[in-house]
N, C-alpha and C positions, 0 to 999 in steps of 0.2 A: 727583684720582682717588679714587674712593670705595673703602671697604674691600672691597666685593664684587668690584670690578674689579681689585684689586691682584694682581700676580703672586705666586705662592707661591715657596717656596725653590728650586724647580727652574726658575723663570723662566717658567712658563706661567700663564695666567689661570685662576682657579678658575671653574667653571661656576656659574651662579646656583643657589642652593639651592632645591630643590623644596619647595613648601609642603606641610604635613601633609595638608591637604584634597585637594591634587592627588594625593598618593600614594594616599590612600584611594580616590579616584575611579578611578584607574588600576587598582588592585587589584580593584575591583568589575567593571570592564569587561574587563581583560586578564588572561591567565594568565601564569605565570612565563616562558613562551616568547615573550611579546609578542603572542600571538594573542587574538582574542576568546574569552572564556570559553565553555564548551560551551553553556550556556543561551542566550546571545546568538547564538551561531552557529546553533543550531537554530531559534531564533525568526526570524532573518534569512532562513535557507534556506527555511523553511516558508512565509513570506510571499512570497518570490520564486517558489517552486514553485507555490503556490496561485494566484498572479497568472497564471502561464502556463496552468495547467489551467483556471482560470475563464474566461480570455480565449478559449482554444480551444473550450471548451464553449459559451460564449455567442455568439461571433462566427462561428466556423467551423461548429459543429454545429447550434446553435439548439435550440428547444424541441420541435419536431415535424419532425425532419429526414428527408429522403429517404435511401435507402441510399447515394447518392453523397456526401451531406454527412456521413453517419456515417463513411464511409471516409475522408473528409477530416480527421476527427478524429485521424488518425495524425500530423498535423503536431505534435501535442503531444509525440511521442516525441523527435525531435531537439532540440526546444526545452528540454524538461526535462533531457535528457542534457547539453546545453550548460551549463545552470544548475548542474547537479551537478558537472560537471568543474571549472568555475570555482571553486566553493566548496571542493571537495576539494583541488584543487591550490594555489589562491592563498590562500583564507581559512584552511583547515585546515592547509595545508602538509604534506600527507600523500600517500602514493602512491595512485594510482587502484586498484591491485590490492586494497586493503582494503575497497573498496565491494562486491566480490563479483560484478562484472559483466565477465567476460572476453569477448573477441570469441568468438562461439559456434563451437566445434569440433564434431566428430562426436558426442562424448559429451554435450555441452551440448544439441545438437539433440534427441538421444534423451531426455535428461532433461526438456526442455520438453514433448516429445510425451507422455511418460509422465505428467507432471503434468497436461497437458490432458485426457488420457483419464480420469485419476482424478477430475478435477473434474466431467466430464460424468456419469460413473458415479455419483458421490455424489449429485448433484442428481436424476438419474433414479431412484435408489433412494428418496430422500425423497419424490418425487412418487408413486412406487408405494405407499409406506406410507400417504400421505394419501389416495390413491385407494381403497386397500383399506379404509380406515376410513370411507369415504363422505364425505370432506371436500372432494373435488375432483370436478367434473363437466366434461367436455369439451363446451364450447358450440359450437365450430366447429373445422374442420380446414382444411388448405391447399387442399382441393379446392373450397372454397366461394368461387370467384372469383379466387383468386390466380394460378393457372397456374404452369407450371414456371419460367418466367423470373422471375415475381414472387417465387416461393419462394426461388430462388437469390439474387436481389438482397436479399431480406430477411435471409437467413442470412449472406450475404457482408458486407453493410453492418454488420450487428450484430457479426459476428466482428471486423471491422477496428476498430470502436469499442471493443470489450472487450479486444482485444489492446493498444490504446493505454492503456486504463485499467489493465489488469494490469501493463503494463510501467512506467508512470509511478508507480503507487502502490508497487510493489515496490522500484523504484529509490529512491524517497523514504524509505520507512519501513524495510523490511528491509535496504536498502542504506545510504543516507547517515545517517539517524537512528540506526539500530542501531550502526553502526560508531563513531559519535561517542560514544554512550552507553557502549559496551563498552570504550572507552579509559579511561573515568573511573570506571566502576562495576563491581561484581561481575557476572559474566555473567548470573546469574538476575535480578538487578535490572534490567539493561539490557534483557533479554527482556521483563520485565513492563512496564517503562515504555514501551517501543516499542509493545507491544500496547495499552496504555491510550491513548496518543496516537492510534494508528490508530483505535481504537474511538470515541474522542471526536469524530473527524471525521465519524462516521456518525450522531451523535445529533440534529442539526438535523432537525426535522420529525417526530420520534417523538412520538406523541400522549400518552403517559402515563409516569410514573416507572417503573412496573413493566416496561413494554415497553422503556424505556430501559435498565433493568438487564439485560434479555436481550441488548440490543445490546452493552453493555459486556462482559458475560461471554463472549458469542459472539465478539465482535471480539478480545478478549484471547486466546481459545482459538485462533482461526484464525490470528492473527498469530503465536502461539507455534509452531503447526505450520509456518508458512512460514519462521520463523527456524530451526527444527530442520532443515528441508530444506536451508537455506543452509549450516548448520554441518556437516551430514553429507555434503554434496556440494561444498562450497567455492564454490558459485555460486548466483546468484539464478534461473537459468533454469527449474528445475523449479517454483519458486514462481510465476514469471511465467505459465507454462503453466497451472497449476492455478487461479490467480486469474482469468485471462481466461476459462477454461472455465466456472468457477463462475458468473460473471456472465452469460456468453453462454447457457448452458443455462437459467438462471433466466429470462432475459428473452426471448431470441430463439427458443429451442426450445419452452419450456413456457409462456411468457407469465405467469409468476407475479407479476411486479412491475407496478404500475400507476403512472401519473403520471410516467413516465420517458420518455426518448427512444426512438423506435422502437416495434416491436410484436413479438408472439410468433408463432411458426409455429402453435401451438395457441392457441385462445381458451378459457380455462378459467374456471370459476366456483368459488371456494373458499368453502365454507360452514361450515367447522369453527369451533370456539371460537377467538376472536382470540388468547387467551393461548397457545394451542397452535400455531396455524399462522401467526399474524402478519398475515394478510390482505395489505394493500398492500405490506408489506415483510417477506418471509418470515423474515429474520434477527431480527425482534422476537418470533418465536414460540418456544415451548419446544421444539418438535420440532427445529428447526434448531440451537438452542443446545445441546441434548443431543448432536446429531450432531457438532457441532464439537468438543465436549469429548471425545467418544469417539474422533474422528479423532486428536486430539493424543495421547491415551493409547496408541492402537494404534501410531502411528508411533514414539513414544518407546520402547515395548517392542521394536519391530522394530530399532531402531538402538543400543540401550544395550549389547548384547553386543559389537558390533563397534566401538563407540565413535564419536566424532565428531571431525572435524578440529580443532574448537575455533577460537579466535580467531587469525587469521594474525599472525605477528610480523614487524615490519619488519626 
């Protein structure tokens, strides 16, 4: 019998001693609760979430989808929801309530509707500003061959696709990512890092570092706005509504984006300076960046007097 296997004074065998290198490796990967550390959890989650979203986009929706295939993109909603539930309940070992997505009650539906209306109004206002400056010209309208049924299909398919995008991105970033970061970091740091991660996901394809800076600043600003709506209402539903409307109005109503799925109700030509309007991606323009920062400031001022619910405690 070796010394390691010999019983101790209580008559029980001592467990094998863990090697120092094993302890170090465990501390790098696991937190004191035996869970994956937050960085590893977020990496694993975003890889799984990204795989679901990418598969839905490539296989179900495709590059130039019909309205029916756009609507089929809603399959990403239950798939991303399932991934998030598994991670929050099993990997994180935390209650679902901290994600901020309750089953929608009456107030949540109204909040989502208010967020949706706000998103449409903001994009319409930005289009009006650019049109007044002479940077936008309407090249075609729905009456040029679309017909009522075609217009309804275009708007409906685009709406379904952007509802799926708004839901899945809010669930991932202002839901799962934010609640994990807020457990470990001061609230402001968690808000900032959530925004930077969200903005970084929109950088691929941006043609220059300057426009990339607009994307980072604008993405950080709009993410902060959506975190603030979550904290002030204790739910993601208003942010989901605004996010979906923002994308839908940009693409399906005004046709501001190019090179993406679907088409717009209006066909517009944008001729202003690229640094101001962003051309193919409006968020790379200074006009949208400033608007996003102003939105954050306005919403912050509107809620600071009544306070915010803060981070829910278990």
